N, C-alpha and C positions, 0 to 999 in steps of 0.2 A: 231498712226503714225505721224511723223513730216512732214514738208514740203519737197517735192522732191528737190534734188540738181540739179540746172540748169547746164547741161553740154554743152549747146549751146552758149559758149562764143566766142566772136570774138577778135582776136589778130591781130594787125598790125605788120607784119614782114618786116624788112628792110634787104636786102641782100647787104653785103659789099664785094667787091672784093679787098682785101688788099694784097699787095705783099711786103714782107720785104726782102731786099737784104743783105745776109750775106757773109762775106769773112773771111777766116782763113789764117794766114801767120806766118812764123817764120822769124823775121827780123835779126837774128843772131847779135844783138846789132849794126847794121849798120846804120849810118846816111844817106847814099845814099839810102838804101832800104826803110828807113822811108820816105824820100822825094818822092820816086817813089810811095809808098803806098798812100800818100796824093793826088798825081795826079790822081791815079786810083779811089780813093774814090770820088773826086770831079767830075771826068768825068762820072763815072757810077752811081752816086747817091747811093752809098752803105750806108745802114742804120746801120749795126752792123759789127764790125771787131773784131775778136778774135786774139790777138797777143801773140806769144811766143817770148821770148828774145828780148824785145823792146830796142831801143837805149836809153842809160842812161848816165847822167852826175851827179856825186856825189850821186849815188844811187837813183836818181829821173828820171822818164821817161822824155825824152827830144825830141824836134823836132815835137811835136804834138801841134797845136794851141789850145788855151783855148776854142775856139768855140765847140770843141769836148769834150764829157764827158768821163773821164777815170776812170775805176774801176780796181784797182790793188790789188793783194794779195801777201803775203809772206814777208819775212824779208830780209834786205840787198838788193842785186841786184834784181830788179823786172823783 
């Protein structure tokens, strides 16, 4: 017989209470709706926003500052 396996191990567990604020919105390609969204994001501390039909200029998402990370998919109008 080999050595017995030690099952009395001690683990330090840290409990994190993390909240992520999500928002979903259809901006209908509106500059004004985009501006209002940015105000809400800043006031509420929203972490992730899922946007349909963002405001675009020359087929590029516009009106959202570079401090925000943008992930877009599709061809033509995003």
